[in-house]
Backbone as JSON Lines, residues from 0, in Angstrom:
{"i":0,"aa":"M","n":[0.52,-0.92,-0.11],"ca":[-0.12,0.14,-0.55],"c":[0.87,1.35,0.0]}
{"i":1,"aa":"R","n":[0.58,2.59,-0.82],"ca":[0.8,3.28,-0.93],"c":[0.57,4.78,-0.23]}
{"i":2,"aa":"H","n":[0.03,4.46,0.95],"ca":[-0.12,5.36,1.89],"c":[0.32,6.5,2.7]}
{"i":3,"aa":"L","n":[0.22,7.64,2.46],"ca":[0.84,8.3,2.87],"c":[2.37,8.9,1.93]}
{"i":4,"aa":"K","n":[2.93,8.74,0.69],"ca":[3.65,8.45,-0.55],"c":[3.09,9.73,-1.16]}
{"i":5,"aa":"A","n":[4.0,10.93,-0.97],"ca":[3.34,11.96,-1.54],"c":[4.05,12.42,-3.55]}
{"i":6,"aa":"G","n":[3.16,12.95,-3.88],"ca":[4.42,12.89,-5.23],"c":[3.89,11.86,-6.21]}
{"i":7,"aa":"R","n":[4.62,12.14,-7.35],"ca":[3.83,12.51,-8.73],"c":[5.0,10.93,-9.13]}
{"i":8,"aa":"R","n":[4.52,9.7,-9.47],"ca":[5.8,9.25,-10.25],"c":[6.36,9.1,-11.75]}
{"i":9,"aa":"L","n":[5.21,10.07,-12.32],"ca":[5.61,10.15,-13.76],"c":[5.6,8.91,-14.0]}
{"i":10,"aa":"A","n":[5.0,7.37,-14.3],"ca":[5.74,6.29,-14.84],"c":[6.38,6.15,-15.04]}
{"i":11,"aa":"R","n":[8.27,6.9,-14.29],"ca":[9.27,5.81,-14.24],"c":[10.03,5.72,-13.16]}
{"i":12,"aa":"P","n":[11.49,4.95,-12.99],"ca":[11.88,4.98,-12.12],"c":[12.23,6.07,-11.15]}
{"i":13,"aa":"T","n":[13.14,5.97,-9.8],"ca":[13.17,6.62,-9.22],"c":[14.53,7.76,-9.88]}
{"i":14,"aa":"E","n":[15.19,7.11,-9.87],"ca":[16.43,7.74,-10.6],"c":[16.09,8.46,-11.96]}
{"i":15,"aa":"H","n":[14.98,8.18,-12.53],"ca":[14.92,9.09,-13.68],"c":[14.18,9.98,-13.8]}
{"i":16,"aa":"R","n":[13.16,9.75,-12.69],"ca":[12.51,10.44,-12.23],"c":[13.22,12.22,-11.84]}
{"i":17,"aa":"T","n":[14.19,11.68,-11.18],"ca":[15.06,12.67,-10.34],"c":[15.68,13.85,-11.22]}
{"i":18,"aa":"A","n":[16.01,12.83,-12.05],"ca":[16.6,13.56,-13.41],"c":[16.06,14.76,-14.1]}
{"i":19,"aa":"L","n":[14.88,14.16,-14.03],"ca":[14.27,14.66,-15.23],"c":[13.57,15.97,-14.85]}
{"i":20,"aa":"L","n":[13.91,15.89,-13.04],"ca":[13.05,16.86,-12.38],"c":[14.0,18.27,-12.29]}
{"i":21,"aa":"R","n":[15.49,17.61,-12.28],"ca":[16.85,18.06,-11.76],"c":[17.01,19.0,-13.05]}
{"i":22,"aa":"N","n":[16.32,18.29,-14.11],"ca":[16.74,19.15,-15.51],"c":[15.53,19.9,-16.04]}
{"i":23,"aa":"L","n":[14.32,19.81,-15.91],"ca":[13.08,20.78,-15.61],"c":[13.55,21.48,-14.7]}
{"i":24,"aa":"V","n":[13.99,22.03,-13.39],"ca":[14.03,22.89,-12.82],"c":[15.01,23.82,-13.12]}
{"i":25,"aa":"T","n":[15.85,23.3,-13.6],"ca":[17.17,24.04,-14.04],"c":[16.75,24.69,-15.41]}
{"i":26,"aa":"A","n":[16.55,23.84,-16.01],"ca":[16.0,24.51,-17.57],"c":[14.79,25.69,-16.74]}
{"i":27,"aa":"L","n":[13.87,25.96,-16.04],"ca":[12.92,26.21,-15.78],"c":[13.82,28.18,-15.17]}
{"i":28,"aa":"L","n":[15.06,27.16,-14.26],"ca":[15.81,28.52,-13.69],"c":[16.55,29.38,-14.66]}
{"i":29,"aa":"E","n":[17.46,28.72,-15.83],"ca":[18.1,29.36,-16.76],"c":[17.6,30.17,-17.45]}
{"i":30,"aa":"H","n":[15.7,29.78,-18.04],"ca":[15.05,30.79,-18.94],"c":[13.87,31.24,-18.33]}
{"i":31,"aa":"E","n":[13.62,30.97,-17.48],"ca":[12.43,31.13,-16.7],"c":[11.24,31.09,-17.3]}
{"i":32,"aa":"R","n":[11.02,29.83,-18.14],"ca":[10.05,29.34,-18.71],"c":[10.45,28.57,-19.72]}
{"i":33,"aa":"V","n":[9.69,27.25,-19.28],"ca":[9.47,25.62,-19.98],"c":[8.27,25.35,-19.79]}
{"i":34,"aa":"E","n":[8.0,24.56,-21.34],"ca":[6.87,24.13,-21.69],"c":[6.71,22.47,-21.91]}
{"i":35,"aa":"T","n":[5.8,21.89,-20.63],"ca":[6.33,20.26,-20.78],"c":[4.73,19.87,-20.41]}
{"i":36,"aa":"T","n":[4.29,18.99,-19.45],"ca":[3.03,17.95,-19.5],"c":[3.08,18.26,-18.34]}
{"i":37,"aa":"R","n":[1.86,18.98,-18.09],"ca":[1.16,19.52,-16.74],"c":[1.27,18.5,-15.46]}
{"i":38,"aa":"A","n":[1.74,17.36,-15.87],"ca":[1.8,16.27,-14.18],"c":[3.24,16.97,-14.45]}
{"i":39,"aa":"K","n":[4.04,17.1,-14.81],"ca":[5.16,16.81,-14.58],"c":[5.73,19.07,-14.55]}
{"i":40,"aa":"A","n":[5.18,19.58,-15.25],"ca":[5.0,20.9,-14.75],"c":[4.86,21.49,-13.3]}
{"i":41,"aa":"K","n":[3.09,20.54,-12.47],"ca":[3.03,20.55,-10.6],"c":[4.14,19.83,-10.14]}
{"i":42,"aa":"E","n":[4.85,18.39,-10.32],"ca":[6.04,18.33,-10.11],"c":[7.42,18.87,-9.48]}
{"i":43,"aa":"A","n":[7.23,19.9,-10.81],"ca":[8.39,20.59,-11.2],"c":[8.51,21.96,-10.13]}
{"i":44,"aa":"R","n":[7.2,22.19,-10.35],"ca":[6.82,23.61,-9.87],"c":[6.97,23.88,-7.66]}
{"i":45,"aa":"Q","n":[7.06,22.27,-7.26],"ca":[7.39,22.13,-6.12],"c":[8.62,22.23,-5.85]}
{"i":46,"aa":"W","n":[9.09,21.81,-6.5],"ca":[10.93,21.88,-6.07],"c":[11.53,22.99,-6.34]}
{"i":47,"aa":"A","n":[10.59,23.9,-8.1],"ca":[11.32,25.65,-7.59],"c":[11.22,26.2,-7.01]}
{"i":48,"aa":"D","n":[9.72,26.12,-6.52],"ca":[9.58,26.67,-5.34],"c":[9.9,26.5,-3.81]}
{"i":49,"aa":"K","n":[10.35,25.93,-3.54],"ca":[11.3,25.32,-2.64],"c":[13.12,25.44,-2.94]}
{"i":50,"aa":"L","n":[13.39,25.83,-4.3],"ca":[14.93,25.89,-4.01],"c":[15.13,27.92,-4.23]}
{"i":51,"aa":"I","n":[13.06,28.44,-4.46],"ca":[13.65,29.64,-4.46],"c":[13.28,30.1,-2.75]}
{"i":52,"aa":"T","n":[12.59,29.68,-2.14],"ca":[12.59,29.89,-0.88],"c":[14.29,29.83,-0.31]}
{"i":53,"aa":"L","n":[14.52,28.8,0.03],"ca":[16.42,28.44,0.21],"c":[17.39,29.27,0.04]}
{"i":54,"aa":"A","n":[16.75,30.24,-1.39],"ca":[18.06,31.0,-2.26],"c":[17.37,32.02,-0.78]}
{"i":55,"aa":"K","n":[16.62,32.29,-1.11],"ca":[15.86,33.95,0.02],"c":[16.33,33.59,1.23]}
{"i":56,"aa":"R","n":[16.83,32.7,1.31],"ca":[17.39,32.08,2.83],"c":[19.03,32.97,2.28]}
{"i":57,"aa":"G","n":[19.28,31.7,1.24],"ca":[20.79,33.07,1.42],"c":[21.92,32.08,1.74]}
{"i":58,"aa":"D","n":[21.88,31.39,2.82],"ca":[23.27,30.92,3.78],"c":[24.01,30.17,2.62]}
{"i":59,"aa":"L","n":[25.6,28.97,3.41],"ca":[25.88,28.21,3.32],"c":[25.16,27.13,3.02]}
{"i":60,"aa":"H","n":[24.5,26.87,3.73],"ca":[23.74,24.95,3.88],"c":[22.96,25.73,3.24]}
{"i":61,"aa":"A","n":[21.93,26.65,2.63],"ca":[21.1,26.95,1.58],"c":[21.58,26.61,-0.08]}
{"i":62,"aa":"R","n":[22.97,27.13,0.04],"ca":[24.08,27.03,-1.3],"c":[24.07,25.57,-1.11]}
{"i":63,"aa":"R","n":[24.13,24.71,-0.41],"ca":[24.62,23.64,-0.31],"c":[23.78,22.47,-1.05]}
{"i":64,"aa":"Q","n":[22.57,22.64,-0.04],"ca":[20.87,21.58,-0.58],"c":[20.6,22.73,-1.66]}
{"i":65,"aa":"S","n":[20.78,23.41,-2.46],"ca":[20.47,23.9,-3.64],"c":[21.35,22.61,-4.6]}
{"i":66,"aa":"L","n":[22.93,23.28,-4.03],"ca":[23.34,22.36,-5.52],"c":[23.11,20.76,-5.55]}
{"i":67,"aa":"A","n":[21.88,20.13,-4.7],"ca":[22.0,18.81,-5.12],"c":[21.1,18.57,-5.57]}
{"i":68,"aa":"V","n":[20.55,20.22,-6.13],"ca":[19.18,19.8,-7.39],"c":[19.68,19.81,-8.26]}
{"i":69,"aa":"V","n":[20.16,21.84,-8.29],"ca":[20.74,21.99,-9.26],"c":[21.36,22.19,-9.95]}
{"i":70,"aa":"R","n":[22.36,21.74,-10.9],"ca":[23.68,21.15,-11.37],"c":[24.44,21.88,-12.1]}
{"i":71,"aa":"S","n":[24.21,23.48,-12.46],"ca":[24.07,24.35,-13.32],"c":[24.58,25.27,-13.05]}
{"i":72,"aa":"K","n":[26.23,25.82,-13.07],"ca":[26.88,26.59,-12.04],"c":[26.18,28.53,-12.27]}
{"i":73,"aa":"K","n":[25.26,28.24,-13.77],"ca":[25.2,29.32,-14.1],"c":[23.4,30.17,-13.5]}
{"i":74,"aa":"A","n":[22.91,28.97,-13.59],"ca":[21.87,28.77,-12.73],"c":[21.43,28.8,-11.41]}
{"i":75,"aa":"M","n":[22.8,28.59,-10.65],"ca":[22.66,28.34,-9.41],"c":[23.46,30.13,-9.19]}
{"i":76,"aa":"A","n":[23.97,30.53,-10.18],"ca":[23.98,32.21,-10.05],"c":[23.26,32.58,-10.0]}
{"i":77,"aa":"K","n":[22.45,32.69,-11.32],"ca":[21.43,33.14,-10.97],"c":[19.71,32.84,-9.99]}
{"i":78,"aa":"L","n":[19.64,31.73,-9.21],"ca":[18.96,31.61,-7.91],"c":[19.6,32.32,-7.23]}
{"i":79,"aa":"F","n":[20.83,32.1,-6.71],"ca":[21.09,33.43,-5.99],"c":[21.47,34.48,-5.92]}
{"i":80,"aa":"G","n":[21.2,35.31,-7.27],"ca":[21.11,36.74,-7.28],"c":[20.21,37.19,-7.67]}
{"i":81,"aa":"E","n":[19.52,37.4,-9.11],"ca":[18.86,38.44,-9.78],"c":[17.6,37.1,-8.76]}
{"i":82,"aa":"L","n":[17.11,35.89,-8.9],"ca":[16.1,35.32,-8.64],"c":[15.65,36.01,-6.95]}
{"i":83,"aa":"R","n":[17.12,35.53,-6.22],"ca":[16.59,36.18,-5.05],"c":[16.72,37.66,-4.8]}
{"i":84,"aa":"E","n":[17.17,38.82,-5.19],"ca":[16.63,39.64,-5.36],"c":[15.24,40.21,-5.91]}
{"i":85,"aa":"R","n":[14.58,39.39,-6.97],"ca":[13.71,39.79,-7.65],"c":[12.44,39.0,-6.1]}
{"i":86,"aa":"F","n":[12.38,38.14,-5.85],"ca":[11.7,37.58,-5.05],"c":[11.63,37.39,-4.14]}
{"i":87,"aa":"Q","n":[12.33,38.5,-3.19],"ca":[13.07,39.03,-1.39],"c":[11.26,38.81,-0.76]}
{"i":88,"aa":"T","n":[10.23,39.91,-1.35],"ca":[9.58,40.71,-0.41],"c":[8.26,39.4,-1.06]}
{"i":89,"aa":"R","n":[8.47,38.79,-1.88],"ca":[7.0,37.69,-2.1],"c":[7.01,36.55,-1.26]}
{"i":90,"aa":"R","n":[6.48,36.23,-0.6],"ca":[5.98,35.19,0.62],"c":[6.01,33.98,-0.12]}
{"i":91,"aa":"G","n":[6.09,33.41,-1.21],"ca":[5.3,32.16,-1.85],"c":[4.75,32.49,-3.1]}
{"i":92,"aa":"G","n":[4.64,31.11,-3.73],"ca":[3.86,31.25,-5.21],"c":[4.2,32.18,-6.36]}
{"i":93,"aa":"Y","n":[5.97,31.34,-6.64],"ca":[6.69,32.01,-7.1],"c":[6.84,31.76,-8.98]}
{"i":94,"aa":"T","n":[5.78,30.65,-8.72],"ca":[5.42,30.9,-10.58],"c":[3.97,30.16,-11.04]}
{"i":95,"aa":"R","n":[4.47,29.92,-11.96],"ca":[2.64,29.84,-12.89],"c":[2.72,29.01,-13.16]}
{"i":96,"aa":"I","n":[1.31,28.1,-13.75],"ca":[1.68,26.91,-14.48],"c":[-0.37,27.58,-15.78]}
{"i":97,"aa":"I","n":[0.8,27.67,-16.8],"ca":[-0.31,27.72,-17.77],"c":[-1.03,27.06,-18.57]}
{"i":98,"aa":"P","n":[-2.13,26.18,-18.84],"ca":[-3.06,24.96,-19.51],"c":[-2.36,25.78,-21.38]}
{"i":99,"aa":"L","n":[-1.55,24.8,-22.29],"ca":[-1.93,25.3,-23.52],"c":[-2.55,24.63,-24.3]}
{"i":100,"aa":"G","n":[-3.06,23.39,-23.76],"ca":[-3.88,22.51,-24.28],"c":[-3.32,20.93,-24.87]}
{"i":101,"aa":"F","n":[-3.04,20.14,-26.1],"ca":[-2.9,18.97,-26.02],"c":[-1.72,19.23,-27.58]}
{"i":102,"aa":"R","n":[-0.74,17.69,-26.87],"ca":[-0.43,17.44,-27.34],"c":[-0.51,17.07,-28.81]}
{"i":103,"aa":"R","n":[-1.0,16.98,-30.26],"ca":[-0.6,16.64,-31.44],"c":[-0.77,14.88,-31.84]}
{"i":104,"aa":"G","n":[0.54,14.33,-31.06],"ca":[0.75,13.12,-31.35],"c":[0.03,12.2,-30.7]}
{"i":105,"aa":"D","n":[0.31,12.75,-29.13],"ca":[-0.65,11.54,-28.19],"c":[-1.68,12.16,-27.53]}
{"i":106,"aa":"G","n":[-1.81,13.46,-26.94],"ca":[-3.06,13.71,-27.09],"c":[-2.75,13.91,-24.99]}
{"i":107,"aa":"A","n":[-1.37,14.4,-24.89],"ca":[-1.19,14.75,-23.72],"c":[-1.57,16.16,-23.16]}
{"i":108,"aa":"S","n":[-1.86,16.45,-22.48],"ca":[-2.23,17.86,-21.53],"c":[-0.89,18.95,-21.62]}
{"i":109,"aa":"L","n":[-0.88,19.88,-21.94],"ca":[0.82,20.45,-22.21],"c":[0.33,21.83,-21.58]}
{"i":110,"aa":"S","n":[1.3,22.16,-20.72],"ca":[1.38,23.56,-20.01],"c":[2.47,24.08,-20.58]}
{"i":111,"aa":"V","n":[2.41,25.54,-19.91],"ca":[3.7,26.3,-19.37],"c":[4.24,26.65,-17.96]}
{"i":112,"aa":"L","n":[5.03,26.44,-17.78],"ca":[5.53,26.49,-16.38],"c":[6.34,28.0,-16.37]}
{"i":113,"aa":"E","n":[6.01,28.46,-15.76],"ca":[6.73,30.34,-15.88],"c":[6.85,30.31,-14.81]}
{"i":114,"aa":"L","n":[8.08,31.55,-14.56],"ca":[8.68,32.2,-13.09],"c":[7.36,33.3,-13.34]}
{"i":115,"aa":"V","n":[7.26,33.92,-11.7],"ca":[6.18,34.88,-12.01],"c":[6.78,36.76,-11.83]}
{"i":116,"aa":"D","n":[6.48,37.66,-11.92],"ca":[7.61,39.0,-12.51],"c":[8.58,38.54,-12.88]}
{"i":117,"aa":"R","n":[8.3,38.18,-14.05],"ca":[9.48,37.73,-15.55],"c":[9.33,39.33,-15.74]}
{"i":118,"aa":"P","n":[10.65,39.94,-16.5],"ca":[10.51,40.96,-17.52],"c":[10.58,40.24,-18.79]}
{"i":119,"aa":"E","n":[9.57,40.99,-19.53],"ca":[9.45,40.46,-21.02],"c":[10.38,40.53,-21.85]}
{"i":120,"aa":"K","n":[10.86,39.66,-22.42],"ca":[12.29,39.69,-23.34],"c":[11.21,39.32,-24.55]}
{"i":121,"aa":"L","n":[11.65,40.05,-25.81],"ca":[11.27,39.32,-26.96],"c":[12.47,39.01,-27.38]}
{"i":122,"aa":"P","n":[12.87,37.99,-28.14],"ca":[13.57,37.96,-29.21],"c":[14.22,38.8,-30.21]}
{"i":123,"aa":"K","n":[15.69,38.2,-30.5],"ca":[16.35,39.58,-31.13],"c":[15.74,39.36,-32.7]}
{"i":124,"aa":"G","n":[15.58,40.76,-32.81],"ca":[14.8,40.99,-34.33],"c":[13.16,41.18,-34.95]}
{"i":125,"aa":"K","n":[12.97,41.06,-33.41],"ca":[11.34,41.09,-33.4],"c":[10.92,42.48,-32.65]}
{"i":126,"aa":"K","n":[9.67,42.75,-33.03],"ca":[9.44,44.19,-32.76],"c":[7.94,44.25,-32.55]}
{"i":127,"aa":"K","n":[7.71,44.5,-31.12],"ca":[6.63,44.55,-30.5],"c":[6.07,45.34,-31.28]}
{"i":128,"aa":"K","n":[4.73,45.16,-31.76],"ca":[3.95,45.44,-32.31],"c":[2.36,46.37,-31.23]}
{"i":129,"aa":"S","n":[2.11,47.74,-31.72],"ca":[1.6,48.57,-31.4],"c":[0.0,48.78,-31.21]}
{"i":130,"aa":"A","n":[-0.76,50.0,-31.05],"ca":[-1.79,49.16,-30.94],"c":[-2.39,49.64,-32.09]}
{"i":131,"aa":"A","n":[-1.53,50.84,-32.32],"ca":[-2.22,51.21,-34.15],"c":[-1.76,50.51,-35.09]}
{"i":132,"aa":"E","n":[-1.33,49.93,-34.9],"ca":[-0.42,48.49,-36.31],"c":[-2.12,48.19,-36.48]}
């Protein structure tokens, strides 16, 4: 029986699931926006919120705990630098999940997992359309 066993198994062995979630969270911290299935987004959201809370604490132990999940120096620097400052006054709810619809190939429900309060950046070469156009 699996009483009180929290979390989603995502149809993967434990090692594969933890590697998948580490990669998703690292990509989210680097790019601030990730497109994935809804179940993976819900699970990665929990990991990301905990990491941002650790970063707000900012001591050496918090860095070491975060390093156990995030394996990228670039993502760690951003987490303990820019993101720590951005979310210093927010008490939780650092991410949002936006439903996208269903994937064409297998019908899986897709979602976008993104950080809140992120600056809107347009890709190079694109210009923002004004209301007059």
